[in-house]
N, C-alpha and C positions, 0 to 999 in steps of 0.2 A: 504494500500500500504506500509506504513511504517513498519507495523508488518511483512509483507511478507519479506521485505528486511532484517529486524533484524533476522527473523527466518532463512533466507538463510545464513546470515553471521554466525549464530550460528552453523548451520549444516556444513558449510564449515570449520569452526574452528575445529569441532569435527572430520571431516573426513580427514583433512590434517594431515599427521604425523609430529611429532615434529623433527624427524631426516630425513635426506635425503633418498629418495627412492633408494634402492639398488636392482638391478635385480639379481636374483640368476643365471640366465642363459643368457649370452649375446646373442644378435641377431647374428645369424650366416648366412652369405651369403655363398652360395656354394652348397653343395650336395643336399639340399632340395629346392633350388631355381628354380622357374619355368622359369626364364629368360635365362637359359643356352642354348646355341645354340648347337644342336646335332652335327653339323659339327665340331664345335670347340672342343666338347667333344671327338669325334672320333680322331681328330688331337692330342689331349692330350694323349689319350690312346695309340695311335701309338708311340708317343714320349716316353712314359713310358716304352714300351717294349724294346726299344733300348738305354735307357738312362744309362749313366755311368758318373762317376765324370770327365772323360776325355773330355766330351763335353763342359765343362765349360771353359770360357776364363781364362787366367792365373791370372788376377787381379794385383793389385799393393801392394807389400809386403814391409813393413818396419820393422826393427828389433830394439829392445830396451832391456834394462836390465830387466830381470824377477825378481820376488820377491819370498820370501819364503825360505825354507831350501835349502841348496846346497853349502854353504860355499863360498870359493873363486871363484868357477866357476860362481855362480850366481852374485857375486859382480863385477866380471871383464869382463864377456862376455855379448854380446847382443844376447841372444838366444830366447827371447820372440818375436813371429811373429804376426804382425797385418796386415791382408790382407783386402783390400777394393776392391769391384767390383762396379764401377759406373753402375747405372741401364741402361743407354743408351748402354752400352757394353753387359750387362748381358741379357736383355730382348729379343734380337733377337735369343738367344739360347734356349728360353723357349716357350712353347705354350701360346697362347693369354689368355687362361682361368686363368693362374696363375699370370698374370701381376698385376692386382689390389691387389691380396692377398699378393704379395711380399712386397708391401709398408706397410702392416699391421704387418709384422714380427717384432719380438723384436730386430732383428739385423739391422733393417733399420735405417740409419742416415739421418734425414731430411735435415740438413744443407748442406750436400754434395750430397744428392740424391743418396746414395749408400748403399750397404750392407757391414758391417764390421764384421770380425771375429778375435778373438785373441786366441792364444794358447801358453802355456808356460810349458806344461807337460813334455817335453823332454829336454835333454841337447843340442840336435842338433837343430839348427835353421831351417835346411831343413825339418826335420821331423815335426817340429811345423808348417811350412808353408804348408806341405801336409795335416796336421791335419785340418788346416783352410779350405782347399779345401773340405775335407771330411765332415766337419761340414756344409758347405754351401750346399753340395749335400744332406745331411740328412735333412736340413731345407726345401729344395725344395721338397723332397719326402714327408715330413710331410704336407706341404702346398697342394701338389697334393692329398694326401689321404683325407684331409679336404674339398677340393674344388670339386673334380671330383667324382661323384657317380659311383659305379660299374655298369657293364652292366646287364640289366635285361633279364633273359632267357625267352623264349617263354612260357615255362611251368609255370613260376611264373606269367607272364602276364595273361595267361589263368585262373590260379587259382584265381587271384583277380577279374577278370571279372565275373567268376562264383559266387564268394562271393558277389559281388555287385548285381548281378541279384537275388540271393537268398534273400539278405537284402531287395531289393525293393519289391519282392514278399511278404515277411512277413509283410513289412510295409503297403502295400496296403490291405492285408487281415485284418490287425489290424484296419485300417481306415474304411473298409467296415463293420467290426463287430461293431465298435463304432457307426457308422452311423445307422446301423440297430437297435442297442439298443436305440438310441435316438428317432428313428421313432416309435418304439414300445411303448415308454413312452408317445409319443404324440398321440398315437392311430392311426397312419398312417399305410399304408401297410408295412409289414416287407419283406425285399428282401431275 
């Protein structure tokens, strides 16, 4: 008993890596998930067809001094725009399928339960505020493409059903051949 435990400990020590396990590919919930509701997917696809940046709520924009080159304009004016959209205001405008993925966005601020964007590329504060709106829309589009799978055509469905039938037919033929070979070795009747 003691030797078995010691052997087990040794094996465990050898099999456990000395550095933390890093997954090369993170688990991705979304397009390949079985739990997606077909009705919710159709709702999301319909939303995508008519979606523009104008459907988003205005958000709360604050302005501050931007940084970087620009001389006196940068030093004296508040042209950097920071816009936040609380999720309770933003989520009613989006399909249900995107709600959970929005909280996984790099722009999500956990403390305020909101999405925050910043822009300081232009000298105009209004242009920067509009850029924030466009950034949010692009982020929502990215989340949509990661989460909602494309529609499968009937031809594609038929193609894969035919491939599955062919695979099963080949698999069964292989099993029968293997069984017949074993029966022949035993001296039994070959089918």
